[in-house]
ROGU-493195 format. One line per 2 residues: number of its first residue (from 1); their letters; for each residue x, y negated, z of C-alpha. Coordinates in pm, 1 decimal, decimal comma. Layout:
BEGIN
NUM = a = X Y Z ~ ...
This chain:
BEGIN
1 = xx = -0,7 2,7 -3,5 ~ 268,7 -231,3 77,2
3 = xx = 466,9 -153,2 -239,3 ~ 160,6 -196,3 -441,5
5 = xx = 110,8 -549,6 -293,5 ~ 470,4 -639,6 -327,2
7 = xx = 460,6 -529,5 -698,7 ~ 141,2 -727,2 -757,7
9 = xx = 324,1 -1031,4 -611,4 ~ 627,1 -964,3 -840,4
11 = xx = 391,1 -956,4 -1150,8 ~ 251,4 -1292,5 -1057,3
13 = xx = 590,9 -1434,8 -1006,9 ~ 673,6 -1332,6 -1358,8
15 = xx = 366,9 -1463,8 -1502,3 ~ 438,1 -1784,9 -1347,9
17 = xx = 769,0 -1814,2 -1508,5 ~ 617,4 -1778,3 -1850,9
19 = xx = 497,4 -2145,5 -1855,4 ~ 841,8 -2257,0 -1773,6
21 = xx = 1007,8 -2051,6 -2058,6 ~ 740,0 -2153,3 -2302,1
23 = xx = 727,0 -2537,3 -2232,7 ~ 1091,8 -2590,2 -2126,0
25 = xx = 1296,4 -2386,5 -2354,0 ~ 1504,3 -2715,3 -2451,0
27 = xx = 1558,0 -2791,8 -2085,1 ~ 1681,7 -2427,6 -2030,7
29 = xx = 1935,2 -2479,7 -2317,0 ~ 2076,0 -2773,7 -2139,9
31 = xx = 2077,5 -2622,8 -1765,1 ~ 2329,9 -2409,8 -1601,1
33 = xx = 2124,8 -2140,0 -1444,0 ~ 2397,4 -1921,6 -1304,0
35 = xx = 2402,8 -2108,0 -980,5 ~ 2046,5 -2127,9 -862,3
37 = xx = 1710,2 -2192,8 -1003,4 ~ 1615,4 -1890,6 -1188,5
39 = xx = 1935,7 -1693,6 -1123,3 ~ 1754,7 -1402,7 -984,7
41 = xx = 1540,5 -1347,2 -1283,7 ~ 1621,1 -1190,6 -1625,5
43 = xx = 1541,5 -1388,9 -1935,8 ~ 1571,9 -1231,1 -2281,3
45 = xx = 1440,7 -1391,2 -2620,8 ~ 1392,6 -1170,1 -2929,4
47 = xx = 1350,7 -1406,8 -3217,7 ~ 1098,8 -1365,2 -3517,7
49 = xx = 1058,6 -1489,1 -3854,8 ~ 772,0 -1466,4 -4062,9
51 = xx = 582,0 -1270,2 -3771,8 ~ 868,1 -1007,8 -3776,5
53 = xx = 1138,8 -972,0 -3522,8 ~ 1494,0 -1053,0 -3679,3
55 = xx = 1711,8 -865,2 -3439,1 ~ 1861,9 -1190,0 -3321,6
57 = xx = 1874,9 -1158,4 -2940,9 ~ 1930,1 -1434,3 -2679,8
59 = xx = 2000,0 -1332,5 -2328,4 ~ 1954,0 -1646,0 -2137,3
61 = xx = 1939,0 -1526,3 -1759,2 ~ 2062,7 -1226,7 -1577,3
63 = xx = 2152,9 -1208,7 -1210,2 ~ 2531,4 -1175,5 -1104,0
65 = xx = 2571,4 -986,9 -786,7 ~ 2870,0 -985,4 -552,6
67 = xx = 3191,2 -842,9 -724,0 ~ 3075,2 -980,9 -1071,3
69 = xx = 2844,9 -696,3 -1134,9 ~ 2551,9 -761,8 -1351,4
71 = xx = 2218,6 -550,5 -1333,8 ~ 1987,7 -603,3 -1641,6
73 = xx = 1697,7 -401,4 -1729,5 ~ 1638,4 -113,8 -1980,3
75 = xx = 1429,8 -257,4 -2244,3 ~ 1277,4 -108,7 -2542,7
77 = xx = 1396,8 -146,4 -2893,5 ~ 1239,3 -374,0 -3143,1
79 = xx = 1081,5 -80,8 -3328,1 ~ 934,4 54,5 -3005,6
81 = xx = 751,2 -294,5 -2927,8 ~ 390,1 -291,1 -2985,9
83 = xx = 90,3 -526,5 -2946,7 ~ -42,9 -344,5 -2650,3
85 = xx = 293,1 -388,1 -2451,9 ~ 270,6 -788,6 -2481,3
87 = xx = 158,2 -943,1 -2160,2 ~ 150,6 -602,2 -1974,1
89 = xx = 410,1 -549,1 -1670,1 ~ 607,5 -253,2 -1667,8
91 = xx = 872,7 -97,1 -1448,7 ~ 1205,5 12,7 -1606,8
93 = xx = 1532,9 120,9 -1480,3 ~ 1845,1 -68,7 -1474,2
95 = xx = 2167,7 -90,2 -1659,1 ~ 2473,7 -170,3 -1460,7
97 = xx = 2752,8 -386,4 -1623,9 ~ 2968,4 -683,6 -1528,4
99 = xx = 3011,4 -1054,4 -1630,1 ~ 3343,4 -952,6 -1815,3
101 = xx = 3155,8 -691,7 -2015,6 ~ 2864,3 -924,6 -2081,5
103 = xx = 3107,3 -1181,2 -2216,4 ~ 3321,7 -941,6 -2419,0
105 = xx = 3005,4 -791,7 -2579,4 ~ 2882,0 -1152,0 -2670,7
107 = xx = 3214,1 -1241,7 -2856,3 ~ 3275,8 -928,6 -3062,5
109 = xx = 2936,6 -797,9 -3151,6 ~ 2785,0 -858,1 -3510,0
111 = xx = 2449,4 -847,0 -3651,8 ~ 2303,7 -605,2 -3911,6
113 = xx = 2051,3 -631,7 -4186,4 ~ 1795,2 -472,4 -4026,4
115 = xx = 1744,4 -716,3 -3740,2 ~ 1977,3 -558,0 -3475,7
117 = xx = 2278,0 -707,3 -3341,4 ~ 2572,4 -601,8 -3127,9
119 = xx = 2502,4 -677,9 -2771,0 ~ 2621,5 -1003,1 -2649,9
121 = xx = 2753,4 -1126,7 -3009,8 ~ 2613,2 -1396,6 -3244,1
123 = xx = 2609,0 -1396,8 -3616,9 ~ 2912,8 -1640,0 -3626,8
125 = xx = 3119,2 -1479,9 -3388,3 ~ 3052,4 -1731,6 -3089,3
127 = xx = 2940,0 -1649,8 -2759,6 ~ 2572,5 -1670,7 -2697,8
129 = xx = 2529,0 -1595,2 -2327,4 ~ 2287,3 -1865,2 -2218,5
131 = xx = 2292,3 -2008,6 -2570,6 ~ 1993,5 -2178,3 -2743,1
133 = xx = 1811,4 -1974,8 -2985,7 ~ 1944,9 -2199,5 -3268,8
135 = xx = 2309,2 -2141,9 -3186,4 ~ 2331,6 -1771,6 -3273,6
137 = xx = 2258,8 -1420,9 -3161,7 ~ 2281,6 -1356,5 -2774,7
139 = xx = 2380,1 -1029,5 -2619,0 ~ 2128,6 -762,9 -2598,0
141 = xx = 2156,1 -658,8 -2241,5 ~ 1870,3 -388,5 -2288,1
143 = xx = 2122,2 -119,1 -2290,1 ~ 2083,4 -30,0 -2661,2
145 = xx = 2231,8 -196,0 -2988,3 ~ 2017,4 -296,8 -3271,7
147 = xx = 2084,5 49,9 -3402,4 ~ 1976,6 214,2 -3066,6
149 = xx = 2341,0 279,5 -2946,2 ~ 2404,7 283,1 -2564,1
151 = xx = 2643,0 19,6 -2423,5 ~ 2975,1 100,0 -2259,1
153 = xx = 2929,4 115,5 -1878,9 ~ 3181,4 -97,8 -1673,4
155 = xx = 3443,6 148,1 -1535,2 ~ 3530,4 -58,4 -1208,7
157 = xx = 3395,6 74,7 -892,1 ~ 3228,4 -185,0 -680,3
159 = xx = 3087,2 -159,9 -320,1 ~ 2835,0 100,2 -271,2
161 = xx = 2586,5 -167,4 -125,9 ~ 2631,4 -361,6 -446,7
163 = xx = 2578,0 -65,8 -664,4 ~ 2272,4 30,4 -477,7
165 = xx = 2118,3 -324,0 -546,7 ~ 2228,2 -320,1 -900,6
167 = xx = 2050,9 26,3 -956,3 ~ 1721,9 -101,7 -831,9
169 = xx = 1442,6 -88,9 -1090,3 ~ 1323,4 -391,2 -1288,4
171 = xx = 957,8 -527,7 -1313,6 ~ 942,3 -670,0 -1667,0
173 = xx = 651,4 -845,5 -1896,5 ~ 697,9 -930,8 -2261,3
175 = xx = 551,7 -1243,3 -2394,9 ~ 482,1 -1351,2 -2742,4
177 = xx = 635,1 -1684,9 -2808,8 ~ 404,5 -1916,2 -2997,0
179 = xx = 565,9 -2251,5 -3130,7 ~ 386,3 -2583,8 -3142,6
181 = xx = 307,2 -2531,9 -3508,9 ~ 131,5 -2210,8 -3407,4
183 = xx = 394,5 -1970,4 -3549,2 ~ 536,8 -1669,0 -3399,8
185 = xx = 889,3 -1759,4 -3284,8 ~ 961,8 -1433,5 -3121,1
187 = xx = 923,5 -1217,9 -2792,7 ~ 1026,5 -1343,0 -2443,1
189 = xx = 1124,9 -1070,1 -2200,6 ~ 1097,7 -1186,8 -1834,2
191 = xx = 1197,6 -953,3 -1558,6 ~ 1260,9 -960,8 -1197,4
193 = xx = 1443,5 -714,1 -992,5 ~ 1264,6 -484,6 -736,8
195 = xx = 1576,4 -456,9 -507,5 ~ 1440,6 -684,5 -259,4
197 = xx = 1094,6 -490,7 -261,3 ~ 1269,8 -172,1 -216,2
199 = xx = 1468,6 -306,2 60,0 ~ 1178,5 -444,7 221,2
201 = xx = 963,1 -94,5 172,5 ~ 1277,4 91,3 293,2
203 = xx = 1312,5 -143,7 583,6 ~ 937,7 -114,6 656,3
205 = xx = 958,6 275,9 618,0 ~ 1238,4 301,9 851,6
207 = xx = 1075,5 67,6 1094,9 ~ 722,4 237,6 1073,3
209 = xx = 916,5 588,8 1105,8 ~ 1123,8 475,0 1426,8
211 = xx = 802,4 296,7 1565,1 ~ 592,7 597,2 1489,9
213 = xx = 825,1 828,1 1642,6 ~ 840,8 616,7 1941,7
215 = xx = 475,6 576,5 1957,0 ~ 434,8 955,0 1934,0
217 = xx = 690,7 1018,2 2207,1 ~ 563,4 748,7 2438,5
219 = xx = 198,1 872,8 2338,6 ~ 293,4 1223,2 2420,8
221 = xx = 453,3 1138,5 2740,9 ~ 157,2 931,7 2856,8
223 = xx = -72,5 1187,6 2740,9 ~ 111,2 1457,8 2924,1
225 = xx = 123,2 1269,4 3247,0 ~ -253,5 1155,4 3226,6
227 = xx = -354,1 1516,8 3142,4 ~ -133,0 1657,0 3409,6
229 = xx = -290,8 1432,5 3681,2 ~ -633,7 1498,2 3515,4
231 = xx = -592,3 1854,8 3566,1 ~ -467,4 1846,4 3912,0
233 = xx = -809,7 1869,8 4075,5 ~ -865,4 2160,7 3836,5
235 = xx = -565,2 2330,6 3950,4 ~ -671,4 2282,0 4309,6
237 = xx = -1001,5 2438,5 4221,2 ~ -818,3 2720,6 4058,8
239 = xx = -612,2 2774,9 4393,1 ~ -926,8 2729,5 4607,6
241 = xx = -1108,0 3010,3 4380,1 ~ -798,7 3229,9 4419,3
243 = xx = -810,4 3213,8 4797,7 ~ -1184,4 3267,1 4776,7
245 = xx = -1142,2 3573,8 4559,0 ~ -902,6 3709,1 4823,9
247 = xx = -1172,6 3693,3 5047,7 ~ -1132,3 3350,7 5224,1
249 = xx = -1500,7 3223,3 5197,5 ~ -1443,1 2925,4 5415,6
251 = xx = -1244,4 2768,2 5146,1 ~ -1378,2 2442,0 4966,3
253 = xx = -1315,4 2255,6 4670,0 ~ -1128,0 1922,0 4750,4
255 = xx = -1351,0 1625,4 4723,2 ~ -1362,2 1399,7 4439,8
257 = xx = -1590,4 1083,2 4390,8 ~ -1931,3 1204,7 4279,4
259 = xx = -1961,2 966,4 4002,9 ~ -1701,0 1161,0 3793,6
261 = xx = -1750,5 1480,5 3626,8 ~ -1480,0 1661,8 3870,9
263 = xx = -1672,9 1509,0 4162,8 ~ -1995,6 1635,9 4051,1
265 = xx = -1834,4 1980,8 4000,7 ~ -1668,0 1992,6 4322,2
267 = xx = -2009,8 1913,7 4486,9 ~ -2189,7 2175,2 4295,5
269 = xx = -1924,4 2430,6 4357,6 ~ -1912,2 2353,7 4743,6
271 = xx = -2272,6 2373,7 4760,4 ~ -2272,4 2702,9 4589,3
273 = xx = -1979,1 2833,4 4795,9 ~ -2162,8 2745,7 5113,4
275 = xx = -2471,9 2926,0 5000,5 ~ -2248,4 3234,9 4891,4
277 = xx = -2069,7 3224,9 5247,9 ~ -2398,2 3210,2 5440,9
279 = xx = -2559,5 3499,4 5204,4 ~ -2243,0 3688,2 5284,5
281 = xx = -2244,6 3647,8 5646,7 ~ -2612,4 3712,2 5638,7
283 = xx = -2551,7 4044,6 5447,3 ~ -2277,4 4117,9 5690,3
285 = xx = -2522,7 4068,7 5993,9 ~ -2796,6 4251,2 5820,5
287 = xx = -2566,2 4530,0 5733,0 ~ -2427,7 4529,9 6103,0
289 = xx = -2780,7 4530,7 6247,6 ~ -2907,8 4806,0 5994,1
291 = xx = -2609,1 5017,9 6117,3 ~ -2680,6 4939,3 6493,0
293 = xx = -3052,0 5002,5 6423,8 ~ -2989,8 5334,6 6280,2
295 = xx = -2759,3 5426,5 6545,0 ~ -2992,1 5301,6 6835,3
297 = xx = -3293,5 5470,5 6653,4 ~ -3108,8 5786,9 6636,3
299 = xx = -3000,4 5780,2 6993,9 ~ -3345,6 5687,8 7101,2
301 = xx = -3511,2 5982,6 6913,5 ~ -3249,7 6206,9 6983,9
303 = xx = -3292,5 6184,3 7354,1 ~ -3650,5 6304,2 7368,1
305 = xx = -3619,9 6563,5 7121,3 ~ -3339,2 6716,9 7288,6
307 = xx = -3543,2 6704,3 7604,9 ~ -3834,9 6881,7 7425,7
309 = xx = -3574,9 7122,3 7255,9 ~ -3406,9 7197,5 7579,8
311 = xx = -3721,8 7259,5 7801,5 ~ -3869,9 7478,8 7524,5
313 = xx = -3568,8 7698,6 7522,0 ~ -3557,4 7708,7 7909,6
315 = xx = -3921,5 7809,0 7893,6 ~ -3830,9 8079,5 7656,8
317 = xx = -3562,7 8200,4 7868,5 ~ -3751,8 8207,1 8181,0
319 = xx = -4098,4 8323,2 8080,7 ~ -4032,7 8680,3 8188,3
321 = xx = -3888,2 8612,5 8523,6 ~ -4099,7 8579,7 8871,4
323 = xx = -4247,0 8235,7 8902,8 ~ -4252,5 8183,8 8520,8
325 = xx = -4586,2 8003,0 8538,5 ~ -4466,3 7736,3 8785,5
327 = xx = -4152,5 7672,8 8564,6 ~ -4343,4 7664,1 8255,9
329 = xx = -4578,6 7392,9 8411,5 ~ -4259,9 7210,3 8484,8
331 = xx = -4098,1 7235,9 8142,0 ~ -4444,2 7148,1 7963,1
333 = xx = -4455,7 6838,1 8172,9 ~ -4104,7 6737,9 8085,6
335 = xx = -4182,5 6806,6 7719,3 ~ -4511,6 6598,1 7737,1
337 = xx = -4324,1 6300,2 7900,1 ~ -4047,9 6317,8 7630,4
339 = xx = -4318,4 6331,6 7343,7 ~ -4500,6 6035,1 7503,8
341 = xx = -4162,8 5845,1 7493,1 ~ -4103,9 5943,5 7139,4
343 = xx = -4469,1 5852,5 7047,3 ~ -4417,6 5513,1 7192,3
345 = xx = -4083,6 5468,2 6991,3 ~ -4246,6 5572,9 6683,0
347 = xx = -4548,3 5350,5 6714,4 ~ -4325,0 5051,8 6786,3
349 = xx = -4122,3 5116,4 6474,8 ~ -4445,4 5154,8 6287,9
351 = xx = -4555,4 4823,8 6413,6 ~ -4238,9 4649,3 6321,2
353 = xx = -4229,0 4773,5 5988,5 ~ -4597,0 4669,1 5926,8
355 = xx = -4525,5 4324,7 6061,6 ~ -4211,3 4291,5 5831,1
357 = xx = -4459,6 4380,3 5526,8 ~ -4710,4 4141,8 5668,7
359 = xx = -4972,6 4404,2 5750,4 ~ -5119,4 4506,9 6060,1
361 = xx = -5210,4 4165,7 6190,7 ~ -5548,7 3988,0 6179,5
363 = xx = -5503,0 3609,5 6171,6 ~ -5878,1 3522,3 6158,9
365 = xx = -5968,0 3594,8 6529,4 ~ -6045,5 3319,9 6776,1
367 = xx = -5810,0 3373,8 7081,6 ~ -5807,3 3214,7 7423,7
369 = xx = -5441,4 3196,2 7479,3 ~ -5529,5 3081,9 7853,4
371 = xx = -5749,2 3407,6 7906,1 ~ -5453,7 3631,0 7763,3
373 = xx = -5219,1 3488,2 7996,9 ~ -5425,7 3493,6 8299,8
375 = xx = -5512,6 3864,6 8228,1 ~ -5138,7 3955,1 8188,7
377 = xx = -5037,2 3773,6 8530,3 ~ -5311,5 3960,9 8711,5
379 = xx = -5191,5 4279,5 8573,0 ~ -4843,4 4157,0 8705,9
381 = xx = -4972,4 4079,8 9043,0 ~ -5128,6 4432,4 9053,6
383 = xx = -4797,0 4598,4 8967,7 ~ -4593,8 4381,8 9203,8
385 = xx = -4813,9 4264,3 9487,8 ~ -4522,3 4114,4 9683,8
387 = xx = -4409,5 3904,8 9380,1 ~ -4512,7 3541,2 9411,7
389 = xx = -4662,1 3425,2 9058,5 ~ -4737,0 3034,7 9014,6
391 = xx = -4899,2 2886,1 8745,4 ~ -4887,3 2541,3 8605,5
393 = xx = -4887,8 2319,4 8292,5 ~ -4606,7 2288,5 8072,2
395 = xx = -4486,8 1912,2 8025,9 ~ -4231,0 1730,0 7824,1
397 = xx = -3956,0 1554,8 8001,9 ~ -3786,7 1285,1 7790,1
399 = xx = -3388,2 1263,9 7795,4 ~ -3266,3 1020,7 8052,3
401 = xx = -2896,0 1037,4 7922,7 ~ -2640,7 1259,5 7741,7
403 = xx = -2605,4 1499,9 8019,0 ~ -2973,3 1516,6 8061,4
405 = xx = -3138,1 1598,2 7729,7 ~ -3506,9 1624,8 7653,9
407 = xx = -3676,1 1958,4 7789,5 ~ -3984,5 2108,4 7897,9
409 = xx = -4077,6 2202,8 8245,2 ~ -4365,8 2354,2 8435,0
411 = xx = -4550,4 2139,4 8677,7 ~ -4793,6 2301,0 8947,8
413 = xx = -5144,2 2281,0 8862,4 ~ -5385,9 2464,1 8640,5
415 = xx = -5290,3 2583,2 8305,3 ~ -5446,4 2404,2 8006,3
417 = xx = -5710,9 2575,7 7838,6 ~ -5583,8 2668,4 7478,5
419 = xx = -5790,0 2823,5 7210,3 ~ -5624,3 2905,4 6859,3
421 = xx = -5697,1 3113,6 6549,7 ~ -5479,3 3465,2 6545,6
423 = xx = -5465,8 3800,4 6632,3 ~ -5581,8 3858,9 6986,4
425 = xx = -5453,6 4202,7 7038,4 ~ -5096,7 4099,4 6908,4
427 = xx = -5078,8 3802,8 7116,9 ~ -5177,9 3999,5 7398,7
429 = xx = -4890,3 4235,7 7305,3 ~ -4658,6 3946,9 7314,7
431 = xx = -4752,1 3836,3 7657,2 ~ -4766,9 4175,8 7797,7
433 = xx = -4418,2 4262,5 7678,6 ~ -4263,1 3969,3 7853,7
435 = xx = -4454,1 4003,4 8159,5 ~ -4363,1 4368,5 8149,4
437 = xx = -3990,3 4277,0 8128,2 ~ -4011,3 4069,0 8436,2
439 = xx = -4171,1 4372,6 8610,0 ~ -3921,2 4609,6 8505,6
441 = xx = -3599,1 4412,0 8492,4 ~ -3646,4 4170,7 8796,0
443 = xx = -3667,8 4241,3 9175,1 ~ -4021,3 4307,6 9306,2
445 = xx = -4001,7 4002,6 9557,5 ~ -3823,6 3753,7 9326,1
447 = xx = -4065,6 3452,9 9209,3 ~ -4206,5 3388,8 8851,4
449 = xx = -4377,9 3098,2 8703,1 ~ -4586,7 3082,7 8404,9
451 = xx = -4712,0 2757,8 8240,4 ~ -4907,6 2642,0 7943,8
453 = xx = -4939,0 2319,7 7763,8 ~ -5006,0 2135,2 7456,5
455 = xx = -4754,2 1906,4 7277,0 ~ -4751,6 1727,1 6929,0
457 = xx = -4455,4 1765,5 6720,3 ~ -4340,2 1632,5 6382,0
459 = xx = -4243,2 1968,2 6251,3 ~ -4447,7 2184,7 6014,4
461 = xx = -4554,4 2544,7 6116,9 ~ -4389,8 2703,6 5817,2
463 = xx = -4058,1 2522,6 5911,6 ~ -4087,0 2624,5 6276,1
465 = xx = -4111,4 2976,8 6179,4 ~ -3805,3 2987,6 5972,3
467 = xx = -3589,9 2880,7 6279,9 ~ -3404,2 3148,1 6445,8
469 = xx = -3466,8 3223,9 6813,6 ~ -3175,8 3017,6 6962,6
471 = xx = -3118,2 2714,2 7205,1 ~ -3058,8 2507,0 6895,0
473 = xx = -3397,0 2562,3 6743,8 ~ -3564,4 2480,9 7093,5
475 = xx = -3373,2 2138,8 7060,9 ~ -3492,5 2072,1 6718,2
477 = xx = -3840,6 2153,0 6838,3 ~ -3796,6 1890,3 7128,6
479 = xx = -3676,3 1633,9 6889,0 ~ -3970,7 1666,6 6675,6
481 = xx = -4190,6 1638,1 7000,5 ~ -4026,9 1305,3 7074,3
483 = xx = -4114,7 1194,8 6737,3 ~ -4458,8 1343,6 6747,9
485 = xx = -4543,4 1175,3 7051,9 ~ -4436,9 827,4 6940,0
487 = xx = -4587,6 841,8 6596,1 ~ -4883,2 1034,3 6683,9
489 = xx = -4842,9 1248,5 6393,1 ~ -4756,9 1604,8 6315,2
491 = xx = -4911,2 1944,3 6446,0 ~ -5030,5 2011,9 6807,9
493 = xx = -4856,0 2324,2 6937,8 ~ -4944,5 2550,0 7248,9
495 = xx = -4642,1 2597,3 7464,7 ~ -4619,1 2899,6 7672,3
497 = xx = -4327,1 2931,8 7922,8 ~ -4241,1 3238,6 8151,8
499 = xx = -3977,0 3167,9 8407,7 ~ -3815,6 3449,8 8641,5
501 = xx = -3536,7 3443,8 8866,3 ~ -3399,2 3804,1 8806,5
503 = xx = -3020,4 3876,8 8712,8 ~ -3074,9 3696,4 8379,7
505 = xx = -2893,2 3771,1 8033,0 ~ -2532,5 3642,4 7956,9
507 = xx = -2512,0 3375,9 7740,7 ~ -2316,2 3556,5 7460,7
509 = xx = -2606,0 3821,8 7457,0 ~ -2900,1 3572,4 7490,4
511 = xx = -2949,6 3525,0 7095,1 ~ -2927,9 3910,4 7065,9
513 = xx = -3214,1 4011,3 7280,8 ~ -3452,2 3983,3 7005,9
515 = xx = -3282,8 4217,4 6807,4 ~ -3423,7 4581,5 6774,8
517 = xx = -3302,7 4825,8 7010,8 ~ -3094,4 4583,3 7207,2
519 = xx = -3069,3 4612,3 7559,2 ~ -2848,6 4420,9 7793,2
521 = xx = -2846,7 4697,9 8054,5 ~ -2884,6 5019,8 7873,2
523 = xx = -2886,5 5219,9 8202,7 ~ -3152,8 4991,8 8355,5
525 = xx = -3350,5 5052,0 8025,1 ~ -3333,6 5416,0 8072,2
527 = xx = -3465,1 5391,7 8425,1 ~ -3770,3 5170,2 8326,8
529 = xx = -3843,9 5353,6 8022,8 ~ -3766,6 5054,9 7780,8
531 = xx = -3668,2 5112,8 7412,7 ~ -3541,6 4783,6 7341,5
533 = xx = -3817,2 4711,2 7058,8 ~ -4074,3 4494,7 7303,7
535 = xx = -3889,9 4143,3 7238,4 ~ -3835,3 4243,1 6876,0
537 = xx = -4200,0 4301,8 6844,1 ~ -4286,6 3991,2 7019,9
539 = xx = -4070,1 3789,3 6793,1 ~ -4235,8 3929,4 6469,5
541 = xx = -4569,8 3855,9 6612,2 ~ -4484,6 3498,8 6697,4
543 = xx = -4332,8 3435,4 6363,8 ~ -4641,7 3579,8 6185,4
545 = xx = -4842,8 3311,3 6382,7 ~ -4594,4 3039,4 6238,6
547 = xx = -4425,9 2999,1 6595,9 ~ -4110,5 3018,8 6775,8
549 = xx = -4000,5 3229,3 7058,5 ~ -3652,3 3187,8 7237,7
551 = xx = -3472,9 3257,1 7566,3 ~ -3291,1 3019,0 7792,4
553 = xx = -3142,5 3036,4 8151,1 ~ -3356,8 2951,9 8443,9
555 = xx = -3234,6 2675,9 8679,1 ~ -3107,2 2873,6 8980,1
557 = xx = -3071,6 3193,1 8799,4 ~ -3277,6 3420,0 8584,3
559 = xx = -3417,1 3407,7 8217,0 ~ -3697,3 3184,6 8085,5
561 = xx = -3896,6 3269,1 7762,5 ~ -4059,3 2983,0 7585,4
563 = xx = -4320,1 3057,1 7311,0 ~ -4451,0 2785,9 7077,1
565 = xx = -4773,6 2862,0 6869,9 ~ -4930,6 2601,4 6620,3
567 = xx = -5278,2 2499,0 6698,0 ~ -5370,2 2227,2 6432,1
569 = xx = -5282,6 1891,4 6308,8 ~ -5289,4 1579,9 6517,3
571 = xx = -5578,9 1366,6 6519,2 ~ -5459,3 1039,3 6649,3
573 = xx = -5828,3 900,9 6678,0 ~ -5917,8 1194,3 6895,6
575 = xx = -5694,1 1091,7 7181,2 ~ -5502,9 1417,7 7163,5
577 = xx = -5142,2 1228,8 7161,8 ~ -5178,3 879,8 7304,3
579 = xx = -4852,1 700,3 7334,9 ~ -4921,6 428,2 7586,1
581 = xx = -4986,6 417,1 7950,4 ~ -5334,1 259,5 7890,8
583 = xx = -5443,4 573,4 7694,6 ~ -5733,0 796,9 7817,2
585 = xx = -5548,9 1114,5 7893,1 ~ -5805,8 1294,2 8101,7
587 = xx = -5943,6 1595,2 7958,2 ~ -6195,8 1879,8 8043,2
589 = xx = -5994,1 2193,0 8079,4 ~ -6101,3 2551,8 8135,3
591 = xx = -5946,7 2721,4 8438,2 ~ -5957,8 3100,5 8437,7
593 = xx = -6013,7 3287,8 8766,7 ~ -5856,2 3612,5 8653,4
595 = xx = -5980,6 3935,6 8767,0 ~ -6304,4 3806,9 8910,0
597 = xx = -6429,6 3714,7 8549,1 ~ -6569,9 3369,5 8669,6
599 = xx = -6454,9 3065,6 8507,7 ~ -6485,8 2685,4 8615,3
601 = xx = -6420,8 2359,7 8444,2 ~ -6271,9 2067,5 8569,6
603 = xx = -6137,1 1717,7 8500,5 ~ -5761,1 1648,7 8529,5
605 = xx = -5476,2 1423,9 8404,2 ~ -5263,5 1574,8 8176,4
607 = xx = -4907,8 1436,6 8271,9 ~ -4768,0 1462,3 7922,4
609 = xx = -4990,6 1235,6 7741,2 ~ -4829,5 884,5 7685,8
611 = x = -4561,1 949,1 7956,9
């Protein structure tokens, strides 16, 4: 593109010199052009007579380089010229000679009848280099004589730079010379060496090559650096993935700004890894529970089966001996007790299986929770007459400071009358299991307290049922109670609380007591006949009612069970959850009299309303 632009500029320069040549030929005859002006141009005139070239050639201008080296263009012979070539620039090669050779040729040449002439010689033997057209025949610098013979090349050895410049091609244009009278006087060749253009193009080529190489190297270095820094997070992700593949699921992808692709990828991967880790741990826990369940179930079933098998063999061995009838009755009694124990175990397992499948429970019944709890407490009083069992209302106690967080407690008084929709027999089973644990696992003279109340909480029953049976879940419920009390929104929940003062359960084992076949004291369980399925059934029933059950230590020693069951949405207009001291917090409550079957109602002030 640069070469084409320079070539076009050269053609315009040559065309611009045409007017100078055509209008100022007399001035050119009188001017020494060897030291300036058009000295870089080549100018040759070929004269014509009667419209035909005569063979007289006048080379008026030619550039002289350093060391008297002359470079002239290779021009076509007269016989090769056509009208189509006139005015059309063309590129031709260069002929290298010297000033001495040019002068010698201009003084020794001779013309021929055909219009050709020896290069550089006029018809009268005088030198014609730079002469006017009337003074004789100039030298022919085209490299050919009138007869087409090549000139003799100079034998001197100039510098390589000068030779290279002299060998540069020429850009030449042939113009027809028209006189003032309109006759054709000849053909003028005007040329300009392309050495400067070639030097410019070569310089630009080298410059572009060097700059291009530098840009490529610099760009490559910058690109490598940028790519390396860009890929660093991916390398860290790769290392993290390798550690995770090795089994370390706690690894996480390093953080990056979320408004970048890598940051968004890191967030997505960390979320996925957290879920995978959680699922993996849950699977491990499930597998461990299943193994423990199979082991415990096998142990529980093996004991009565071994007893049945042993007493059956004993009966077989002793039936022919004296007193066989008495021993048979004893063996049959043992077999009956073992079969009963196994029957209870199988029924409990069947109940758990049905609850897991969502069967075996009727959620359409209206249940008086107060009556269910009262009946269970009457049964406990019948089993342990010496035990002091007190009843009360469950109230909410707000947090006072960081060391005393919010909690629930039982205040002396009557239990709140609570009615809900659910399965009466299953809820009775839950209460009976907890009361039965108090009877079996605590001293007969240790006191127990049971409370029932209603609290609003800003948590949906479905969310509550998904919480595990831990202290953290109870704290979340209490936080929801705080919001529900202040905003008068959410769901009303029945809160049932059982407190005993027995040996309790160690803190590390408290979250496991709801697992199937788990017993904190296996030997005690054997004495009391427990199978470790009672609390597991209680948890399944409570969750089926979209509730929560958890165990916590009792102040002064012992274990406390808290059961939370949903009742219905809070209706602020009904006054169920007033938030101020001016609210009317007196309600009519139903007080059960237990075994007497009689009921009475009275009006009392619920301490958890607006306080």
